[in-house]
C-alpha positions in Angstrom: 112.8 102.5 99.5 111.1 105.8 100.0 110.1 104.9 103.6 111.7 103.5 106.8 110.1 101.0 109.1 109.2 103.9 111.5 107.5 106.2 108.9 106.0 103.7 106.4 102.4 104.9 106.0 100.2 102.3 107.8 96.6 103.4 108.1 93.7 102.1 110.2 90.6 101.0 108.3 87.3 102.3 109.7 85.3 99.1 109.1 84.4 98.9 112.7 82.8 102.3 112.8 79.2 102.4 111.5 77.9 105.0 109.0 75.1 106.0 111.5 75.4 107.8 114.8 74.1 106.4 118.1 70.9 108.4 117.7 70.3 107.0 114.2 71.6 109.9 112.2 74.0 109.8 109.3 77.7 110.2 110.0 77.8 111.9 106.5 75.6 114.7 107.8 77.0 114.8 111.4 78.8 117.8 112.7 82.6 117.8 112.7 82.9 116.9 116.4 81.3 113.5 115.6 84.1 112.8 113.0 86.6 114.1 115.5 85.5 111.6 118.2 86.1 108.6 115.8 89.4 110.0 114.4 90.5 110.8 117.9 90.1 107.1 118.8 92.3 106.2 115.8 95.0 108.7 116.8 94.8 107.4 120.4 95.7 103.9 119.2 99.0 105.4 117.9 98.0 105.7 114.2 99.4 108.5 112.1 97.4 107.5 109.0 93.8 106.5 108.3 92.1 104.8 105.5 88.9 106.8 105.0 86.6 103.8 104.4 83.4 105.1 102.8 81.2 102.8 104.7 81.8 105.3 107.5 82.1 108.6 105.6 82.0 109.3 101.9 84.4 112.2 101.1 83.3 112.1 97.5 79.8 113.2 98.6 80.9 116.0 100.9 80.6 119.7 99.8 83.9 121.6 99.5 83.1 123.3 102.8 82.5 120.0 104.6 85.7 118.6 103.1 87.5 121.5 104.6 86.0 120.6 108.0 87.2 117.0 107.5 90.7 118.3 106.6 90.7 120.4 109.7 89.8 117.4 111.9 92.5 115.2 110.3 95.1 118.0 110.8 94.0 118.4 114.5 94.5 114.7 115.0 97.7 114.6 113.0 96.4 112.0 110.7 97.5 111.5 107.1 95.3 109.6 104.7 96.7 106.2 103.5 93.9 106.0 101.0 90.2 106.6 100.5 88.5 103.2 99.9 85.4 103.0 97.8 83.5 99.9 98.9 80.7 97.9 97.2 80.1 100.5 94.4 80.8 98.5 91.3 81.1 100.5 88.1 79.7 97.4 86.3 76.7 96.8 88.6 74.0 94.8 86.8 71.7 97.7 87.0 73.0 100.2 84.4 71.8 103.3 86.3 73.5 102.1 89.5 76.7 101.4 87.6 76.7 104.9 86.1 76.0 106.4 89.4 78.9 104.4 90.9 81.2 105.6 88.3 80.3 109.2 88.9 80.8 108.7 92.6 84.2 107.2 92.1 85.2 110.1 90.0 84.0 112.5 92.7 86.0 110.5 95.2 89.1 110.8 93.2 88.7 114.6 93.2 87.9 114.7 96.9 91.1 112.6 97.6 93.2 115.2 95.7 91.6 118.0 97.8 92.3 116.1 101.0 95.9 115.3 100.2 95.5 111.6 99.7 97.8 109.7 97.3 95.7 106.6 96.7 92.1 105.8 95.9 91.2 102.2 96.3 88.2 100.8 94.4 86.8 97.4 93.5 84.1 95.5 91.7 82.3 93.9 94.7 78.7 94.7 95.2 76.5 95.5 98.3 75.9 92.6 100.6 72.9 90.4 99.9 70.2 89.9 102.6 71.6 86.5 103.3 75.1 87.9 103.8 73.7 90.6 106.1 72.0 88.1 108.3 74.9 85.6 108.5 77.3 85.5 111.4 80.1 86.4 109.0 79.0 87.8 105.6 81.5 85.7 103.7 79.6 82.5 104.8 77.1 83.3 102.1 77.9 84.0 98.3 77.6 87.6 97.0 77.3 89.1 93.6 79.4 87.7 90.8 80.7 89.3 87.6 79.6 87.4 84.4 82.4 85.0 83.3 83.2 85.2 79.6 81.2 88.3 79.0 83.6 90.4 76.9 81.1 93.4 76.7 81.0 93.7 80.5 84.7 93.2 80.7 85.3 96.0 78.2 82.9 98.3 80.2 84.9 97.6 83.3 88.2 98.4 81.5 86.7 101.6 80.0 85.3 102.9 83.3 88.2 102.1 85.5 90.5 103.6 82.9 88.5 106.8 83.1 88.9 106.8 86.9 92.6 106.1 86.4 93.0 109.0 84.1 91.2 111.3 86.5 93.5 110.0 89.3 96.6 110.6 87.1 95.4 114.2 86.4 95.7 114.7 90.2 98.9 112.7 90.6 97.1 109.9 92.4 97.3 106.1 92.2 94.2 104.0 91.7 94.4 100.6 93.4 91.9 97.9 92.5 91.0 95.6 95.4 91.0 91.8 94.8 87.7 90.3 95.7 86.1 86.9 95.1 83.8 86.3 92.1 84.6 89.6 90.4 87.0 90.4 87.6 89.5 91.0 90.4 88.9 87.6 92.0 91.8 85.7 90.7 95.4 86.8 90.2 95.2 86.0 86.5 92.0 88.0 85.9 93.3 90.9 88.1 96.5 91.2 86.2 94.7 91.0 82.8 92.4 93.8 83.9 95.2 96.1 85.0 97.1 95.4 81.8 94.0 96.1 79.7 93.5 99.4 81.5 97.0 100.2 80.6 97.8 103.1 82.8 101.0 103.3 85.0 99.1 104.7 88.0 96.6 101.9 88.1 97.6 98.9 90.2 96.3 96.2 92.5 95.5 95.8 96.2 96.2 92.2 96.9 93.7 91.8 99.8 94.4 88.1 100.3 92.1 88.0 103.4 89.1 88.4 101.1 90.0 85.2 99.4 91.4 82.9 102.1 88.3 83.3 104.3 85.9 81.7 101.8 84.2 78.5 102.6 85.4 76.8 99.5 88.6 75.4 98.1 91.2 78.2 97.9 94.7 78.2 96.4 97.6 78.7 98.7 98.1 82.3 99.5 101.6 82.4 97.9 99.9 81.4 94.6 97.4 84.2 95.0 100.1 86.8 95.7 103.0 86.0 93.5 101.5 86.8 90.1 100.2 90.2 91.2 103.3 91.5 93.0 104.6 93.6 90.1 101.3 95.6 90.1 100.8 96.2 93.8 100.4 99.8 94.8 98.3 99.6 98.0 97.6 96.8 100.4 94.7 95.9 102.7 96.1 93.4 105.2 94.1 91.1 107.4 94.3 87.4 108.3 92.1 84.5 109.1 92.3 81.1 110.7 91.2 78.5 108.2 90.4 74.8 108.7 88.9 72.0 106.6 87.3 68.8 107.7 87.7 66.2 104.9 85.2 63.9 106.7 82.4 66.3 106.4 83.6 68.7 103.7 83.1 71.6 106.1 85.2 74.7 106.1 85.9 77.0 109.0 87.3 80.5 108.9 87.4 83.3 111.5 89.3 86.6 111.7 92.8 86.4 113.2 95.6 88.9 114.0 98.1 89.2 111.2 100.7 87.0 112.9 98.3 84.3 113.8 96.3 83.4 110.6 96.9 81.2 107.6 98.8 83.9 105.7 102.4 84.3 106.6 102.8 88.0 106.4 106.5 87.8 107.4 107.1 86.0 104.1 104.4 87.9 102.2 105.8 91.3 103.1 109.3 90.3 102.1 108.0 89.0 98.7 106.3 92.3 98.2 109.4 94.4 99.1 111.6 92.3 96.8 109.1 93.1 94.0 109.4 96.8 94.6 106.3 97.5 96.7 106.5 101.0 98.2 102.8 101.9 98.7 100.7 102.6 101.8 99.3 99.7 103.9 95.9 99.5 105.6 95.3 97.3 108.6 91.8 95.8 108.7 90.1 93.4 111.1 86.5 92.2 111.5 85.0 91.4 114.9 85.7 92.4 118.5 87.8 95.6 118.9 88.8 95.9 115.3 90.7 99.1 115.9 92.7 97.6 118.7 93.6 94.5 116.7 94.6 96.8 113.8 96.9 98.7 116.1 98.6 95.5 117.2 98.9 94.5 113.5 100.5 97.9 112.7 103.2 97.3 115.4 103.8 93.8 114.0 104.3 95.2 110.5 106.7 97.8 111.7 108.8 95.1 113.4 108.7 93.1 110.1 109.7 96.2 108.1 112.6 96.9 110.5 113.9 93.4 109.9 113.2 93.1 106.2 114.1 96.5 104.7 117.8 96.2 105.5 117.9 92.7 104.2 116.1 93.5 100.9 118.2 96.6 100.5 121.5 94.8 101.0 120.6 92.1 98.5 119.6 94.6 95.9 123.0 96.3 96.5 124.6 93.0 95.8 122.6 92.6 92.6 120.7 89.6 94.0 116.9 89.3 93.1 
């Protein structure tokens, strides 16, 4: 393994930080001290890496001079970049002009990631939240956009455009990780694996964000069945967890965010499964609701304890020639 439990890159997501400042301005256009204030909070929680989630700040849309300012802030706070995550910018959006713009933005983000010293760009095929999702208590209570099933032309376009992004990433020595998300071509393990295989680049893999799937208010396969088929392709990992319940008398589902060690996904087992499969990529801790950053810090510490227990075990078994 290239990392130890102590230095494995585990970054904080920035989901809990809005893209607008308290006075209604844009974080994108804000002066560097505004960025420093947020990244200072991340560092104060003990993180040494951050996932630059583009709902907060879009590195791909920064000028070279402003990227230098961001790099200076990151260096001042002693934060590495676990990844830059491109969210809700599908390269196969139903609006062709939007889809083309999203591809151009993804390519710019790959270039920006290289400039900033990141090693991974994470992207997906999920779309912006619908009005119903934005008004719900939790957005996953309402259905979002869906990729057309059985549409080979749209599938081929997804392969073509994500391959282009993967080639751009390879040029810079970066990985491209595709985030699993419901009702997209990355919404099931079978479809996600097929997509990566069709893209056919060694630097393009999967982000098995199981939390995106187990929180749905519908029947969901056991998390092991969602994770096991994609393990050979995992190169980055958004981790979060949810409490999940189902009342057969009414047919009602209930899901709510949980800390990693408390939800329906057993990350003690999931992490060991991933390590046995050769996973060596960065990890990002996410959490919706409450003090998401504080819960993410708790989750980071839990992961380091698991890594301390699992890495020697997995290493010893590999040395003995056991799977």
